[in-house]
C-alpha positions as CSV (number, residue, x, y, z in Angstrom):
1,M,-28.6,-88.0,26.2
2,A,-29.7,-89.8,29.4
3,T,-32.7,-92.1,29.5
4,I,-34.8,-93.6,32.3
5,K,-32.6,-96.7,32.0
6,N,-29.9,-94.6,33.7
7,I,-32.0,-94.3,36.9
8,T,-30.3,-96.0,39.8
9,E,-31.0,-95.9,43.5
10,D,-27.8,-93.8,44.1
11,F,-29.1,-91.3,41.5
12,V,-32.5,-91.0,43.2
13,V,-31.0,-90.6,46.7
14,S,-28.4,-88.1,45.5
15,S,-31.2,-86.1,43.8
16,A,-33.3,-85.8,47.0
17,P,-33.2,-82.6,49.0
18,N,-32.9,-84.5,52.2
19,S,-33.2,-88.0,53.8
20,N,-36.8,-87.5,54.9
21,A,-37.8,-87.0,51.3
22,V,-36.2,-90.4,50.4
23,T,-38.0,-92.1,53.3
24,N,-41.4,-90.6,52.3
25,A,-40.9,-91.4,48.7
26,K,-40.1,-95.0,49.4
27,K,-43.3,-95.2,51.5
28,I,-45.4,-93.8,48.7
29,S,-43.9,-96.4,46.3
30,R,-44.2,-99.2,48.7
31,T,-47.9,-98.4,49.4
32,G,-48.9,-97.9,45.8
33,G,-49.4,-94.2,45.8
34,F,-49.3,-94.0,42.0
35,Y,-52.3,-95.6,40.3
36,A,-51.4,-94.5,36.7
37,L,-47.8,-95.1,35.5
38,K,-46.7,-94.2,32.0
39,K,-43.5,-93.9,29.9
40,T,-42.6,-92.8,26.4
41,A,-41.4,-95.3,23.8
42,D,-38.0,-93.6,23.6
43,D,-37.4,-94.1,27.3
44,T,-36.9,-90.4,28.0
45,L,-39.9,-89.7,30.1
46,I,-41.8,-91.4,33.0
47,F,-45.0,-89.8,34.4
48,G,-48.0,-90.7,36.4
49,E,-50.8,-89.8,38.7
50,C,-50.3,-90.0,42.5
51,K,-52.9,-89.9,45.3
52,G,-52.8,-86.6,47.1
53,S,-54.4,-85.1,50.1
54,G,-57.2,-83.5,48.0
55,A,-59.8,-84.9,45.5
56,K,-57.5,-84.4,42.5
57,P,-54.3,-86.5,42.0
58,Y,-50.9,-85.0,41.6
59,Y,-49.4,-85.2,38.1
60,T,-45.8,-86.1,38.3
61,S,-43.0,-86.6,35.8
62,A,-39.3,-87.2,35.4
63,D,-38.0,-86.0,32.1
64,F,-34.6,-87.1,30.8
65,I,-34.8,-85.6,27.3
66,G,-31.8,-83.2,27.9
67,D,-28.5,-83.3,29.7
68,T,-30.1,-82.5,33.0
69,P,-33.2,-84.3,34.3
70,V,-36.3,-82.2,34.8
71,F,-38.7,-83.1,37.6
72,R,-42.3,-81.7,37.5
73,C,-45.2,-82.2,40.0
74,S,-48.5,-80.4,40.6
75,C,-48.2,-80.8,44.3
76,P,-47.8,-77.7,46.5
77,S,-44.5,-78.8,48.0
78,R,-41.5,-76.4,47.8
79,Q,-39.1,-79.3,47.9
80,F,-37.3,-80.0,44.7
81,P,-37.5,-82.7,43.5
82,C,-40.5,-83.5,45.7
83,K,-41.2,-86.8,47.3
84,H,-43.7,-87.7,44.5
85,S,-41.0,-87.3,41.8
86,L,-38.7,-89.5,43.9
87,A,-41.4,-92.1,44.4
88,L,-42.1,-92.2,40.7
89,M,-38.4,-93.2,40.1
90,F,-38.6,-95.7,42.9
91,D,-41.6,-97.3,41.2
92,W,-39.5,-97.5,38.0
93,L,-36.6,-99.2,39.9
94,A,-39.1,-101.6,41.5
95,G,-40.0,-102.9,38.1
96,K,-43.7,-101.8,38.2
97,N,-45.6,-101.8,34.9
98,F,-45.3,-98.5,33.0
99,E,-47.6,-98.3,30.0
100,V,-46.2,-96.8,26.8
101,E,-47.9,-93.5,25.9
102,E,-47.2,-90.3,23.9
103,V,-45.7,-87.3,25.5
104,P,-48.5,-85.3,27.3
105,E,-49.2,-82.0,25.5
106,D,-48.2,-79.8,28.5
107,I,-44.8,-81.5,28.8
108,A,-44.3,-81.3,25.0
109,S,-44.9,-77.6,25.2
110,K,-42.4,-77.1,28.0
111,R,-39.8,-79.2,26.2
112,K,-40.2,-76.9,23.1
113,K,-39.5,-73.9,25.2
114,I,-36.3,-75.5,26.6
115,E,-35.3,-76.5,23.1
116,N,-35.8,-73.0,21.8
117,K,-33.8,-71.5,24.7
118,A,-30.9,-73.9,24.0
119,K,-30.9,-73.1,20.3
120,K,-30.7,-69.4,21.1
121,A,-27.7,-70.1,23.3
122,E,-25.9,-72.2,20.7
123,S,-26.5,-69.5,18.0
124,G,-24.9,-66.9,20.3
125,E,-28.1,-65.0,20.7
126,T,-28.2,-63.6,24.2
127,P,-31.5,-63.0,25.9
128,K,-32.4,-59.3,26.5
129,P,-31.3,-58.3,29.9
130,K,-34.0,-57.4,32.4
131,K,-34.3,-53.7,32.8
132,T,-32.9,-52.5,36.1
133,N,-35.1,-50.3,38.2
134,K,-32.5,-47.8,39.2
135,S,-34.9,-45.6,41.2
136,A,-35.8,-48.7,43.3
137,L,-32.1,-49.4,43.8
138,T,-31.4,-45.8,44.8
139,K,-34.3,-45.9,47.3
140,K,-32.9,-49.1,48.8
141,L,-29.4,-47.6,49.1
142,K,-30.8,-44.6,50.9
143,K,-32.8,-46.8,53.2
144,Q,-29.7,-48.9,54.0
145,R,-27.7,-45.7,54.7
146,E,-30.3,-44.8,57.3
147,G,-30.0,-48.2,58.9
148,L,-26.3,-48.0,59.0
149,E,-26.6,-44.9,61.1
150,L,-28.6,-46.9,63.7
151,A,-25.9,-49.6,63.7
152,E,-23.2,-47.0,64.2
153,S,-25.1,-45.5,67.2
154,F,-25.3,-49.0,68.7
155,V,-21.6,-49.5,68.4
156,N,-20.7,-46.1,69.8
157,D,-23.1,-46.5,72.7
158,I,-22.0,-50.0,73.7
159,L,-18.3,-49.0,73.5
160,S,-18.8,-45.7,75.4
161,R,-20.7,-47.4,78.2
162,G,-18.3,-50.3,78.5
163,V,-19.0,-54.0,78.9
164,S,-19.4,-53.8,82.7
165,S,-22.4,-51.5,82.3
166,I,-24.4,-53.9,80.2
167,N,-27.4,-55.4,82.0
168,N,-30.7,-57.0,81.1
169,A,-32.4,-53.7,80.6
170,S,-29.8,-52.4,78.2
171,C,-29.7,-55.7,76.4
172,S,-33.5,-55.4,75.8
173,Q,-33.0,-51.9,74.4
174,Y,-30.2,-53.1,72.1
175,Q,-32.3,-56.1,70.9
176,A,-35.1,-53.7,70.0
177,L,-32.6,-51.6,68.1
178,A,-31.3,-54.7,66.3
179,K,-34.8,-55.7,65.4
180,Q,-35.4,-52.3,63.8
181,L,-32.4,-53.0,61.5
182,G,-34.5,-55.7,59.7
183,D,-36.5,-52.9,58.1
184,Y,-33.4,-51.4,56.5
185,Y,-32.3,-54.3,54.3
186,L,-29.2,-54.9,56.5
187,P,-29.4,-58.6,57.6
188,E,-25.6,-59.0,58.0
189,P,-25.0,-56.0,60.3
190,Q,-28.2,-57.0,62.2
191,A,-26.7,-60.5,62.7
192,I,-23.4,-59.1,64.1
193,M,-25.4,-56.8,66.4
194,L,-27.4,-59.8,67.7
195,E,-24.1,-61.8,68.2
196,I,-22.6,-58.9,70.2
197,I,-25.8,-58.7,72.4
198,S,-25.8,-62.5,72.9
199,L,-22.1,-62.5,74.0
200,A,-22.7,-59.5,76.3
201,Q,-25.4,-61.4,78.1
202,K,-23.1,-64.3,78.6
203,L,-20.2,-62.3,80.0
204,S,-19.5,-63.0,83.6
205,E,-18.7,-60.3,86.1
206,K,-15.1,-61.0,85.6
207,P,-14.8,-62.1,82.0
208,D,-11.6,-63.8,80.9
209,D,-9.4,-62.5,78.1
210,S,-10.9,-64.8,75.5
211,Q,-14.4,-63.5,76.1
212,L,-13.3,-59.9,76.0
213,N,-11.3,-60.4,72.9
214,D,-14.2,-62.0,71.1
215,F,-16.5,-59.1,72.2
216,A,-14.0,-56.5,71.0
217,D,-13.4,-58.3,67.7
218,L,-17.2,-58.3,67.0
219,C,-17.5,-54.6,67.9
220,V,-14.5,-53.7,65.6
221,K,-15.9,-55.8,62.8
222,L,-19.3,-54.1,63.0
223,S,-17.8,-50.7,63.3
224,V,-15.5,-51.1,60.3
225,S,-18.3,-52.8,58.3
226,V,-20.7,-49.9,59.0
227,R,-18.2,-47.1,58.3
228,K,-17.0,-48.7,55.0
229,S,-20.5,-49.5,53.9
230,M,-21.5,-45.9,54.5
231,D,-18.6,-44.7,52.3
232,Y,-19.6,-47.3,49.7
233,I,-23.2,-46.0,49.6
234,D,-22.2,-42.4,49.7
235,N,-19.9,-42.8,46.7
236,K,-22.6,-44.7,44.7
237,L,-25.3,-42.1,45.4
238,E,-22.9,-39.2,44.6
239,S,-21.6,-40.8,41.3
240,G,-25.0,-42.2,40.2
241,E,-23.3,-45.6,39.6
242,I,-25.6,-47.6,41.8
243,M,-25.2,-51.1,40.2
244,P,-23.3,-53.8,42.2
245,E,-19.5,-53.9,41.7
246,D,-16.6,-56.2,42.6
247,S,-16.6,-55.4,46.3
248,I,-17.1,-57.5,49.5
249,L,-19.1,-54.7,50.9
250,Y,-22.1,-55.7,48.8
251,E,-22.4,-58.9,50.9
252,A,-21.2,-57.2,54.1
253,M,-24.5,-55.3,54.1
254,G,-26.4,-58.5,53.6
255,N,-27.1,-58.3,49.9
256,V,-27.2,-61.5,47.8
257,W,-25.4,-61.9,44.5
258,K,-27.1,-63.4,41.5
259,L,-25.1,-65.4,39.0
260,T,-26.2,-63.0,36.3
261,Q,-24.8,-60.1,38.2
262,L,-21.4,-61.8,38.7
263,K,-21.2,-62.5,35.0
264,E,-22.2,-59.0,34.0
265,I,-19.2,-57.5,35.9
266,G,-16.8,-60.2,34.7
267,L,-16.5,-62.3,37.8
268,F,-16.2,-65.7,36.2
269,K,-13.6,-68.0,34.8
270,P,-14.2,-70.0,31.6
271,N,-13.5,-73.8,31.3
272,S,-12.4,-74.6,34.8
273,E,-11.7,-78.0,36.3
274,I,-12.2,-78.1,40.0
275,M,-11.4,-80.9,42.5
276,Q,-12.8,-81.0,46.0
277,L,-10.2,-81.1,48.8
278,S,-12.4,-81.1,51.9
279,F,-16.1,-80.9,52.9
280,N,-17.9,-80.3,56.2
281,V,-21.3,-79.1,57.4
282,L,-21.0,-76.2,59.7
283,E,-23.7,-74.8,62.1
284,D,-24.1,-71.0,62.1
285,G,-26.1,-70.2,65.2
286,V,-25.9,-66.5,64.5
287,H,-27.6,-66.7,61.2
288,N,-29.7,-69.8,62.2
289,M,-28.5,-71.9,59.3
290,Y,-26.3,-74.8,58.3
291,I,-23.6,-74.2,55.8
292,D,-22.3,-77.0,53.6
293,T,-18.7,-75.9,53.2
294,A,-16.1,-77.2,50.8
295,Y,-12.6,-76.2,49.7
296,W,-11.7,-76.8,46.0
297,I,-8.6,-76.4,43.9
298,D,-8.9,-75.2,40.3
299,L,-6.6,-77.5,38.4
300,S,-6.1,-74.9,35.7
301,D,-4.3,-72.3,37.9
302,G,-4.2,-73.7,41.5
303,E,-6.7,-71.3,43.0
304,I,-8.1,-72.5,46.3
305,C,-11.8,-71.5,46.3
306,K,-14.8,-72.4,48.4
307,T,-18.4,-73.4,48.0
308,E,-21.0,-72.5,50.6
309,N,-24.5,-74.0,50.4
310,K,-26.5,-72.1,53.0
311,R,-29.6,-73.8,54.5
312,P,-31.6,-71.7,57.0
313,F,-33.1,-73.8,59.8
314,R,-36.6,-72.8,58.8
315,A,-36.1,-73.8,55.2
316,M,-34.0,-77.0,55.6
317,N,-36.6,-79.2,54.0
318,Y,-36.6,-77.2,50.8
319,I,-32.9,-76.8,50.1
320,K,-30.8,-79.8,49.0
321,E,-28.0,-80.7,51.3
322,E,-24.6,-80.9,49.6
323,D,-22.1,-83.8,50.2
324,S,-18.6,-84.9,49.7
325,F,-17.6,-85.1,46.0
326,F,-14.9,-87.4,44.7
327,G,-14.8,-86.6,41.0
328,V,-13.7,-83.5,39.0
329,Y,-16.2,-80.9,37.9
330,C,-15.6,-79.5,34.4
331,V,-17.3,-76.1,34.6
332,P,-17.9,-74.0,31.5
333,E,-18.4,-70.8,33.6
334,L,-17.1,-70.7,37.1
335,C,-18.7,-67.7,38.8
336,R,-16.5,-66.1,41.5
337,Y,-17.7,-63.9,44.3
338,P,-15.8,-60.7,45.3
339,G,-13.2,-61.5,47.9
340,G,-9.6,-62.3,48.7
341,L,-7.7,-65.6,49.1
342,N,-10.6,-68.1,49.1
343,R,-13.3,-66.7,46.8
344,R,-16.7,-68.3,47.0
345,V,-17.6,-69.9,43.7
346,R,-20.8,-71.2,42.0
347,W,-21.8,-72.6,38.7
348,E,-25.0,-73.3,36.7
349,S,-23.9,-76.5,34.9
350,A,-20.9,-78.8,34.8
351,N,-19.8,-82.1,33.4
352,I,-18.3,-84.7,35.8
353,R,-15.3,-86.9,35.1
354,D,-13.4,-89.4,37.3
355,K,-10.1,-88.3,39.0
356,V,-6.8,-89.6,37.5
357,Q,-3.4,-89.6,39.1
358,A,-2.3,-86.6,37.1
359,D,-4.9,-84.5,39.0
360,F,-3.3,-85.2,42.3
361,V,0.2,-84.6,41.0
362,K,-1.0,-81.3,39.5
363,A,-2.7,-80.2,42.7
364,V,0.5,-80.8,44.7
365,S,2.5,-78.8,42.1
366,F,0.4,-75.7,43.0
367,A,1.1,-76.0,46.8
368,E,3.0,-73.3,48.7
369,N,6.7,-74.1,48.8
370,S,7.6,-71.9,51.8
371,L,5.9,-71.7,55.2
372,T,7.2,-68.2,55.6
373,D,5.5,-67.1,52.4
374,A,2.3,-69.0,53.3
375,V,2.1,-67.4,56.7
376,K,2.7,-64.0,55.2
377,K,-0.2,-64.5,52.7
378,A,-2.4,-65.7,55.6
379,K,-1.6,-62.6,57.7
380,N,-2.5,-60.3,54.8
381,E,-5.8,-62.0,54.5
382,L,-6.6,-62.3,58.2
383,K,-5.8,-58.7,59.0
384,N,-8.8,-57.6,56.8
385,T,-11.5,-57.1,59.3
386,L,-14.2,-58.0,56.8
387,S,-12.5,-61.2,55.7
388,S,-13.0,-64.7,57.1
389,R,-11.2,-65.7,60.3
390,F,-9.5,-68.5,58.4
391,A,-7.2,-68.6,55.3
392,G,-7.3,-71.8,53.4
393,M,-4.1,-72.9,51.6
394,L,-2.4,-76.0,50.1
395,V,1.1,-76.3,51.6
396,K,3.9,-78.7,50.8
397,Y,5.8,-80.4,53.6
398,D,8.6,-82.8,54.3
399,S,7.1,-84.5,57.4
400,I,4.4,-84.3,60.0
401,E,5.4,-85.2,63.5
402,F,3.8,-85.3,67.0
403,A,5.4,-84.0,70.1
404,D,5.3,-85.8,73.5
405,D,2.4,-83.5,74.6
406,G,0.4,-84.6,71.5
407,H,0.4,-81.5,69.4
408,G,1.4,-81.9,65.7
409,V,4.1,-80.1,63.8
410,L,4.4,-79.7,60.1
411,K,8.0,-79.3,58.8
412,L,9.2,-78.0,55.5
413,G,13.0,-77.7,55.3
414,D,14.2,-75.6,58.2
415,E,10.7,-74.2,58.8
416,A,7.9,-75.5,61.0
417,I,4.4,-74.6,62.1
418,T,2.2,-76.0,64.9
419,L,-0.9,-78.0,63.8
420,K,-4.0,-77.3,65.8
421,S,-7.7,-77.9,65.4
422,D,-9.8,-74.7,64.9
423,I,-13.3,-74.0,66.2
424,C,-15.0,-75.3,62.9
425,Y,-13.0,-78.5,62.8
426,P,-12.4,-79.6,66.4
427,D,-11.5,-83.3,65.8
428,V,-9.0,-83.2,62.8
429,I,-5.8,-83.5,64.9
430,D,-7.3,-86.6,66.6
431,V,-8.2,-88.0,63.2
432,L,-4.7,-87.3,61.8
433,K,-3.2,-89.3,64.7
434,I,-5.2,-92.3,63.7
435,V,-4.0,-92.2,60.1
436,S,-0.8,-94.2,59.5
437,S,2.2,-91.9,59.2
438,E,3.4,-94.1,56.3
439,Q,0.4,-92.8,54.3
440,Y,1.3,-89.1,54.6
441,N,5.1,-89.0,55.4
442,R,6.1,-89.5,51.9
443,E,7.6,-87.4,49.1
444,N,5.6,-84.9,47.1
445,C,2.7,-84.5,49.5
446,A,0.8,-81.4,50.6
447,V,-1.6,-80.4,53.4
448,M,-4.8,-78.5,52.7
449,G,-5.5,-76.5,55.8
450,E,-6.8,-73.3,57.4
451,F,-4.4,-70.8,58.9
452,F,-5.9,-68.9,61.8
453,Y,-4.7,-66.5,64.5
454,E,-5.1,-67.5,68.2
455,V,-5.5,-64.2,70.1
456,T,-4.7,-65.7,73.5
457,D,-1.4,-67.2,72.3
458,R,-0.7,-64.4,69.7
459,K,0.3,-67.1,67.3
460,I,-0.8,-68.4,63.9
461,Y,-1.6,-72.1,63.6
462,L,-2.5,-74.4,60.8
463,C,-5.6,-76.6,61.0
464,P,-5.1,-79.6,58.6
465,L,-8.3,-80.6,56.7
466,A,-6.8,-83.0,54.1
467,I,-3.6,-84.4,52.8
468,V,-3.0,-84.6,49.1
469,T,-0.6,-87.4,48.0
470,P,0.4,-88.2,44.4
471,E,-2.3,-90.9,44.3
472,N,-5.1,-89.8,46.6
473,I,-6.7,-87.3,49.0
474,I,-6.8,-88.3,52.7
475,R,-9.7,-86.3,54.2
476,L,-9.6,-85.5,57.9
477,C,-13.1,-84.2,58.1
């Protein structure tokens, strides 16, 4: 069990939802925002009263009674933990005087509820599942079906008229149609429509092949997504089995999976140990969000999976930003989203341990041994219209070399593949050139990278994100 003596500045900063919250918390602590500071005799709880914008103070606490700290505050902020909770911990780090006092009655009551919930879990007693309102789900499916017909008419119209016929007037009509789709619970098809319209507005009178290919790809993606989603809904309404199932179409329509739903249909793995191979923050202008993206390897079976922490621009202050992670997560239940090669994963709780050399050796042992086989797997993934444009894999190699023109080549036996930065990671090749070749041109190494298809070249390339050696991970992004 942790105590308040485990609080460090690194812990406070890592707990904050963003850097602004840390700055504001330090200001509150520095200016004496708390005028009543308390702690319990067993060092599991600190709490206090902080000056607020109104007449009444904010009642703030940091509770370390369980495995995971619990932060509570009466302020109206949607940030978690809020700046007051962080300021309380900064006051503790500053060595301010915390008077010893009994646990407040409201916190004692909340602790009791958490304790009872934990006892039920240990005894194997499962909470009663919430009743599903099937009539509401059926109504939503029918509404989505209507919206998909609108999206289908959009695709048919834009393809029949041709790119050259699109002007400001038609774009305004299309935007109005896309806006209507927001009333049909179809945010993902709506986002693709808006992307198509945006690209159509940018097309020049004589668009190049790259622009036309991007436009065509988006239209095909929307068309396939709409048609498959229609069939998906029709089958559900006809069979009466309206609950979500292991299908990427559920998200393709813009629905959001809950962890409880994934567990109910068996989409989880018990007792997984996962190690992060790469991390990056990507900007998604279509959906107006940042996505904290990481590739991981499951050390139990070698699966390459992904985490995606989505932070809409309008809610950035309320969602904690993820960061690079250099340990190993030991996850009791690793929930896996429907998908193919790189399934998205999430978890509710995990223990953390330090990496050891055996972890790197084990990771390399799972790497692909043949470039031909790896490219074949990538092609099978990339040809699925609804899948990602990138296929992440860990691939063994004998050497990485650079040609006179600067492009990189990864060699494995008699096989070779060109290394190239993709749109999400534009600088990785330049970073790789800076890394000393003695660090990565060794025995028993592997590249974690994304295979992607370049339409203009009609070739598959590999974008390197990290190099796994028997002793370390060299991150390129």
